[in-house]
VEXMAR-198284 format. One record per residue: x, y, z of N, C-alpha, C in turn; residue in one letter. Coordinates in Angstrom, 1 decimal, decimal comma. Atoms other than C-alpha are relative to their C-alpha. Example, Ala and Ser with C-alpha at 12.3 -4.5 7.8 and 13.67 -1.06 7.14 Angstrom:
<nodes>
0,9/-1,2/0,0/12,3/-4,5/7,8/0,9/1,2/0,0/A
-0,9/-1,1/0,0/13,7/-1,1/7,1/-0,8/1,1/0,8/S
</nodes>
This chain:
<nodes>
2,6/0,4/-0,6/120,8/125,3/110,8/0,5/2,2/-0,1/X
-0,2/-1,7/-0,4/120,5/129,6/110,4/-0,7/0,3/1,2/X
0,5/-0,8/-1,3/119,6/131,9/113,1/-1,5/-0,2/0,1/X
1,4/0,0/-0,2/115,8/131,9/112,4/-0,5/-1,8/0,6/X
0,2/1,5/0,0/116,0/127,9/112,3/0,3/-0,2/1,8/X
-0,5/0,2/-1,5/117,8/127,8/115,5/-0,5/0,8/1,7/X
1,1/-1,7/-1,0/115,3/130,6/117,2/-1,3/-1,3/0,1/X
0,4/0,6/0,4/112,7/128,4/116,2/-0,1/-1,4/0,7/X
0,0/2,0/-0,8/113,9/124,5/117,6/0,1/0,7/1,7/X
-0,5/-0,9/-1,9/114,9/127,0/121,1/-1,1/0,3/0,4/X
1,0/-0,2/-0,1/111,7/127,6/121,5/-0,2/-0,8/0,1/X
0,3/1,7/-0,7/110,4/124,4/121,2/0,1/-0,2/0,6/X
-0,4/-0,1/-1,4/112,5/123,5/123,6/-0,8/-0,1/1,2/X
-0,1/0,1/-1,6/112,4/125,0/126,4/-1,9/0,0/0,2/X
1,6/1,2/-0,6/108,1/124,3/125,9/0,5/-0,7/0,0/X
-0,7/1,2/0,6/109,4/121,3/125,3/-0,2/-0,3/1,8/X
-0,7/0,1/-1,3/111,3/122,0/129,0/-1,1/0,5/1,2/X
0,7/-0,5/-1,1/108,8/123,6/130,8/-1,6/-0,2/-0,2/X
0,9/1,2/-0,2/105,9/121,4/130,0/0,2/-0,9/0,4/X
0,1/1,4/-0,5/107,7/118,5/131,3/0,6/-0,2/1,4/X
0,2/0,0/-0,8/109,0/120,1/134,2/-1,5/0,3/0,3/X
1,5/0,1/-0,7/105,9/120,9/135,1/-0,8/-1,3/0,1/X
0,1/1,4/-0,7/104,8/117,1/135,2/0,9/-0,6/0,9/X
-1,2/0,8/-0,9/107,8/116,0/136,8/-0,3/0,6/1,2/X
0,2/-0,3/-0,9/107,0/118,4/139,4/-1,6/-0,2/0,6/X
1,4/0,5/0,0/103,1/117,2/139,2/-0,1/-1,8/0,5/X
0,0/1,9/-0,4/103,8/113,5/139,3/0,6/-0,2/1,6/X
-0,5/-0,3/-0,6/106,6/114,3/142,1/-1,1/0,3/1,6/X
1,5/-0,3/-1,3/103,1/116,3/144,7/-0,9/-2,0/0,0/X
0,6/0,9/0,2/101,7/112,9/143,4/-0,3/-1,1/0,5/X
-0,8/0,8/0,2/103,8/110,7/144,2/-0,3/0,6/2,3/X
0,0/-1,2/-1,6/104,2/112,7/148,1/-1,3/-0,7/0,7/X
0,9/0,0/0,2/101,0/112,9/148,0/-1,0/-0,9/0,7/X
0,5/1,8/0,1/99,9/108,9/148,1/0,4/0,1/1,2/X
-1,2/0,9/-0,8/102,7/108,1/150,0/-0,9/0,6/1,7/X
0,4/-0,8/-1,7/101,5/110,3/152,9/-1,3/-0,4/0,8/X
1,0/0,8/-0,5/98,1/108,9/152,8/-0,2/-1,0/0,4/X
-0,1/1,4/-1,1/98,7/105,7/153,1/0,8/-0,3/1,1/X
-0,3/0,8/-0,8/100,7/105,8/155,8/-0,5/0,5/0,6/X
0,7/-0,2/-1,5/98,0/107,7/157,6/-1,3/-0,9/0,2/X
1,2/1,1/0,2/95,3/104,7/156,2/0,6/-0,8/0,8/X
-0,2/1,5/0,2/95,3/101,5/157,4/-1,2/-0,9/-1,3/X
0,1/0,4/2,0/93,3/101,0/153,8/0,3/-1,8/-0,1/X
-0,6/1,3/0,7/93,8/97,2/153,1/0,1/0,0/-1,7/X
0,5/-0,2/1,4/94,3/98,1/149,5/0,4/-1,1/-1,2/X
-0,7/1,1/1,1/95,6/95,1/148,0/-1,8/-1,3/0,4/X
0,5/0,4/0,3/92,5/93,7/148,3/-1,7/0,3/-0,6/X
0,8/-0,6/0,4/90,0/96,3/147,4/-0,8/0,1/-1,0/X
0,9/0,7/1,3/87,2/95,5/145,0/-0,2/0,9/-0,4/X
0,3/-1,0/1,4/86,8/98,8/143,5/1,3/0,2/-0,7/X
-1,1/-0,1/1,0/89,9/99,0/141,5/1,5/-0,5/0,6/X
-1,6/0,2/0,3/93,6/99,6/141,1/0,8/-0,2/1,7/X
-0,4/-0,7/-1,4/95,8/99,5/144,5/0,4/0,9/-0,3/X
-0,3/-0,9/0,0/97,5/101,9/146,0/1,5/0,3/-0,7/X
-1,6/-0,2/0,4/101,0/100,7/145,1/0,1/-0,4/-1,5/X
0,4/-0,6/1,5/99,6/100,2/141,4/0,5/1,4/-0,3/X
-0,1/-1,2/0,7/99,0/103,4/141,0/1,6/1,2/0,4/X
-1,3/-0,3/-0,2/102,3/104,6/143,1/1,0/-0,4/-0,9/X
-1,0/0,4/1,5/104,3/102,7/140,5/0,2/0,3/-1,5/X
0,2/-0,9/1,2/102,6/103,9/137,6/0,7/1,5/-0,3/X
-0,1/-0,9/-0,2/103,3/107,3/138,9/1,4/0,5/-0,3/X
-1,4/-0,6/-0,4/106,6/106,6/139,9/1,2/-0,4/-1,6/X
-0,5/0,0/1,4/107,6/105,4/136,2/-0,1/1,1/-0,8/X
-0,3/-1,8/-0,2/106,1/108,6/135,2/1,0/0,5/0,2/X
-1,2/-1,5/-1,0/108,1/110,6/136,9/1,5/-0,5/-1,1/X
-1,8/-0,6/0,3/111,7/108,9/135,4/-0,2/-0,2/-1,1/X
0,7/0,1/0,9/109,9/108,5/132,2/0,5/2,0/-0,6/X
-0,1/-1,7/0,4/110,0/112,2/132,4/0,6/1,0/-0,1/X
-1,6/-0,6/-0,4/113,1/113,1/134,1/1,1/-0,2/-0,9/X
-0,9/0,7/0,9/115,0/111,2/131,8/0,1/1,0/-1,5/X
0,4/-0,9/1,5/112,9/113,1/128,6/1,0/1,9/0,9/X
-0,4/-1,5/0,2/114,2/116,3/130,6/1,1/0,3/0,6/X
-2,2/-0,2/0,3/117,5/115,2/130,6/0,7/0,6/-1,6/X
0,2/-0,3/0,7/117,3/115,3/127,6/-0,1/1,7/-1,2/X
0,3/-1,4/0,7/115,6/118,5/126,2/1,6/0,5/0,3/X
-1,7/-1,0/-0,7/119,1/120,0/128,4/0,7/-0,2/-0,7/X
-1,5/0,3/1,2/121,6/118,2/126,4/-0,6/0,7/-1,4/X
-0,2/-0,7/1,3/120,0/119,8/123,2/-0,5/1,3/0,0/X
-0,5/-1,8/0,3/119,8/123,1/124,2/1,3/0,1/0,4/X
-1,1/-0,9/-0,8/123,6/122,8/125,3/0,5/-0,5/-1,1/X
0,2/0,1/1,4/123,8/121,5/121,7/-0,3/1,0/-0,5/X
-0,1/-1,5/1,1/122,5/124,7/120,6/0,7/0,5/0,2/X
-1,0/-1,2/-0,2/124,6/126,9/122,4/1,0/-0,3/-0,2/X
-1,0/0,3/0,3/127,6/124,8/121,6/0,3/-0,4/-1,9/X
0,3/-0,1/1,3/126,5/124,8/117,6/-0,2/-1,0/-0,3/X
0,2/1,3/0,9/126,3/121,5/117,5/-1,5/-1,1/-0,1/X
1,0/0,5/0,8/122,7/121,0/116,7/-0,1/-0,9/-0,8/X
0,5/0,5/1,0/121,1/118,9/114,7/0,5/-1,0/-1,0/X
-0,6/0,9/0,9/124,1/116,8/114,0/-0,2/-1,2/0,4/X
0,2/1,0/-0,7/123,5/113,1/114,2/1,3/-0,6/0,7/X
-1,1/0,7/-0,9/125,7/111,7/117,1/0,7/-1,0/-0,8/X
-0,9/1,2/0,4/126,6/108,8/115,2/0,6/-0,5/-1,4/X
-0,8/-0,4/0,8/127,4/109,9/112,1/0,8/1,8/-0,5/X
-0,2/-1,7/0,6/127,8/113,4/111,4/-1,1/1,2/-0,8/X
0,9/-0,2/1,0/125,3/113,8/109,3/-1,3/1,2/0,3/X
1,0/-0,5/-0,3/122,7/116,4/109,6/-1,6/-0,6/0,4/X
1,9/0,9/-0,7/118,7/115,2/111,5/0,0/0,3/-1,2/X
1,5/-0,6/0,7/116,0/115,9/108,6/-0,8/1,1/1,3/X
0,5/-1,0/-1,0/114,4/119,1/110,5/-1,4/-0,5/0,4/X
1,2/0,9/-0,9/111,2/116,9/110,3/-0,2/-1,0/1,0/X
-0,7/1,5/-1,5/112,8/114,5/112,5/-0,1/0,9/1,6/X
-0,6/-1,0/-1,5/114,1/117,6/115,3/-1,6/0,4/-0,4/X
2,0/-0,3/-0,1/109,7/118,5/114,3/-0,5/-0,1/1,1/X
1,3/0,5/-0,3/108,9/115,9/115,6/0,9/-0,7/2,1/X
-0,3/0,7/-0,9/111,3/114,5/118,2/1,7/1,0/0,2/X
-0,7/-1,7/0,5/113,2/118,4/118,6/1,4/-0,7/1,4/X
-1,6/0,6/-0,9/116,0/116,8/121,9/0,9/-1,9/-1,0/X
-0,3/0,1/0,9/116,8/114,2/119,0/1,9/0,1/0,5/X
-0,5/0,1/0,2/120,3/113,0/119,1/1,0/-0,9/-1,3/X
0,2/0,7/1,3/120,2/110,8/115,9/-0,6/0,2/-1,1/X
0,6/-0,8/1,2/119,4/111,0/112,6/-1,3/-1,7/-0,2/X
0,4/0,8/-0,3/116,7/108,0/111,4/0,7/-1,0/0,1/X
-0,9/0,7/0,8/118,6/106,0/109,8/0,7/-1,1/1,5/X
-1,2/-0,2/-1,2/121,1/105,7/113,8/-1,2/0,0/1,1/X
1,0/0,6/-1,6/117,7/105,9/116,2/-0,4/-1,0/-0,1/X
0,4/1,4/0,2/116,9/102,5/115,2/0,8/-0,7/0,4/X
-1,0/-0,1/0,1/120,1/101,8/115,4/0,8/-0,6/1,6/X
-0,6/-0,3/-1,2/120,7/103,0/119,5/-0,8/-0,5/0,6/X
</nodes>
């Protein structure tokens, strides 16, 4: 991978990291706010005819937080691979990962062939 390509993917990963970090922070704040509101309320959300329950919303936010945190870890690992000089190399077969795949999933560790088996 040449220097220009490496810089382009580093910028892409850093942008993805920034966006994901903002989402993680926002989700944590939302979960905290809903939890605090729930403690101060005596609303019976399990029988609220107006829609979804607070428990359901917390569950959804927790799932999104977990997925976003996992993606953030994948992005950080990809940035470390860039630093170590092995970014864009499939962890399964050692072959280069096509740039088109890296454009779509810059954090990926696997080529298309091995992504489906992992």
